[in-house]
Each structure stands twice: as C-alpha cells, then as structure tokens.
N, C-alpha and C positions, 0 to 999 in steps of 0.2 A: 563696935559697930553692930547695929541690929541686923537680923537675918532678912527682914522685910521692911519696906517703907511704904506708907500710903500716899495717895494723891489727895489734894484738898479741893473740895467743892463747897463754895460759899463759906469758907473758913472752917469747914468741918472735915476731919481726916476720914478717908474712905479706903478700905482695903478691897481690892478686886481679885477675882479669880485669875484674870490674865495679868501677866507681869513681864518685865524685862530684866534680864540678868545684867548686873554691873560687873564688868571685868576689870581687874587690876591690870593696868598697862605694863607693869614691870614683871609680874609673875604669870600673867595670863589666866589666873584663877578667878572664879566667880567670887566676888567679895560680898555682895548683897543682891537683893532683888527689889525692884520698885514696881508698885502697882501701875497698871495702865488702864485708863478710862476707855469704856466702850463708846460707840456712836450715840447711844441714848443719853449717856451721861454728858457727853460733849454738847449735845443739843440742849440739855437742861442748863448747862453752864452758860451757853450763849443766850438763851431765853432769859435767864436770871440777870445777866449783865445788861441786856437791852431794857428790861423792866426797871432795873435800878437807875440806869441813865435817864429813862423817861421820868421816873418819880422825882429825881433830883434836878431835873432841868428847869430853868426859869421860864421856858416857853410852855404854852398850854397843851400843845399837841406835838408828838415826835415828828421830826423831819426826816424822811427816808431818802437816802441817796442811792441811786443805782450805780453800781460799779461796773 
C-alpha cells in the first residue's frame, strides 16, 4: 500500500498538502493518507463539470434550475 494517495481532478491525479489519515479498523493504526481537495479545487471541479455538461448538451443554452 502506498503511503499517500491523490485525489483526481478532470482525470488528473493531484497531491494536496491537506490530507486525511486512513485508519485500519482492526489495528487502529494509520495505514495510509489520502489527499483532500480545498475549496478552490472543489469550485474548479464544479465549474468544469458544468462546462462539460453544457458543451455536450443537445440544447443551445444551459437551463439553470434553482434548488
């Protein structure tokens, strides 16, 4: 098992300074660490997903729905 794992943004692995420890439930020991995206990265991911959906949509303009 690797000591660190990245998160993926637009199919590209990214290692972050912030991370979360993964604890083995049987031993209680930290087995690895996973990268954690910050708020800027999350905003970039959402913007990228919206743009991709708009580009691949059969309609000419995006339809926004208020939740």
